[in-house]
C-alpha angles and dihedrals in degrees: 000000000000111000099236116154091258091049090049091052092051089052090047093052090050092044084225108192091204088075097048105132092006090097142352129219124222117203110214096204095054101030089228128125124210145184117259088249095057110139092217120110111284111254122227117273093247091059095053130096119182128216132185092214136030090233090063093053090049093048088056091054103262119140123221116260114250091208105054094024105217090206088074095056117113115255136235117297120231091257090060092070117073101209138046090232094057092044091052093044093050091049093051093045089051089054091053102261091150095044092078101009139056133248087248091056091048091049091049091052089052091047096241135104120266089243092054092047092051092047093049093051094046091048097048104027102021097234137085123246091254093050092050093048093047092050091052093048092051092046090051091049092049090053094048091048090052099042105036139042094225119144115264091249093057092047091052094052095041089053092056101261118135097196125052090200091054090046093052093048096046094045092051091046094050101039102028094238137066120263092251090068090062094064113124108119125116120238111273101176121235096326120088125230119200133167122224124207121231134184114248136272099050121179097210098161096055090045091050091047091053092050092045092055090054100036109135108230113251091009102059133025135185114195122168107318095338131100115202134178147154121247141186122206101171124281091009128076130185149108140272139197126203128194133169112234131166096341097315138082112247107213122189115191121197120237094255092063098041092096087058094044096132092054092044093052092047092050094047090050089055093044092054095035090232095164096058120124104228094181092058092046094049091048092052099043105024096089093058108105093223099039101036098069091044093051093046090052090054108029114195095026113184135202107237108234131197131263091205126024097211092050092051093047090050091050090050091054092046089051097055111128095345134096122270090247092053092048091050091051092051091047090051092052090050092050091047092052102038108017120110112247117246137175120239134165091255130074113240095025101098112119136077118222107265113267123231087255091056092048093050093045091052095053123170092049113220127229097021134104107268097240094049091047091050091050092050092049091049091052090049091052092051091048088052086059090055100255108155131234104170129089124346093340120136106262097179089119089064092063091056092065115101108246095029109105138167095288094054092045092051094045092050091047090049097050110019094030096043090222107163091200098049110120130183095213093176092060111128095212092053092050091049092049090060099028094237138118124247093273091050091049092052091050093050092046094058089078091055097062130158092020102050093129089061090047089055091052091049092051094045092054127195094301117080115257117252092248129025095215152335105239113119 
């Protein structure tokens, strides 16, 4: 469905959850903007203005609704951005790149000029880098004010502001009331609890099962309906727990990671694929005789992402030509030997995934086939140099490493890169699912573009495939 104003108004009247986060509606008579699922009475068509991003509504003077809370809406999926540059820029802004850094530094990291970056974002998203960052900081602050009892100062700094005075003034200007009037949360101690929006339907159980089969002992843990793990975002270390409750993901972030809250939230959104558009995916793949029944059995199927690109690349290498269980065992031994100890509220969750520095310092790695160990060490050395793996970054360097073949590249692009069209066409389990060879699988998959990663997840099923990959 093309998002024309009339189409948006039809979705608004229906309160269609498939369009939550796809657009926002500003009501001219109230000066408030809402999500399309807002339970308030639907305004007349003549009083509505529609925006593709919250930042655009705010730029035009609309204030966020306190009833439907636009800050909880799911965001734009990678397919919604037309260029790799814009996708990478949005991801870094979401992680807080402009909270401590400048637009010039962000542009330099993306290998473009500040002017080109600004022009690309305005052209494709409709807002400047500063406007997007400011909108995200205010949305984060609004959520923390509503869901915690933190002091205003702590909320301001955790949201990415560097001046409490500036935060107070901007918040009052944007929302029409001071931050103190937003207080309603109960005291939750030093940990931080936030809720993350997701487009329905959401296949939480299959996603959790996939993560559970690959959970690195002592680093990750799945217990009941909760996913837990440790995480380092230098210089911060801590833990997190995610659960799916009443249509939202409940994310608790340990005190050590609260200063990096923006990055934690962005990474969890990628890990759980919260910004996917399940209606579009089902429409594109549902008619296929092999995919349709699988998708209907698990509506809202997601592609599990990665919370850290280096960790995912390492797991992909460890999983070459062995079972998922064997790869998980090897990963656990590596974490036990080289992972930094950390305290968490849960027994058995007490190691960080080994950093590139730890991998390089331990060379040669024990208990691994020599070629796989060499590949992992080579990736760690390149990551030490600052070469990226996450998001829309250029990962061509990864393919130049001996021992990293097409399957590993596709798997990393699919999960760490968030590429919805990445497809490991040499995967043994995928070929077995359709009863074809690699050439036959590639031919079948052409019809699944640009959602081949979701097709792979549907074919893999909840159970782990026999083999993780085919690279030597």
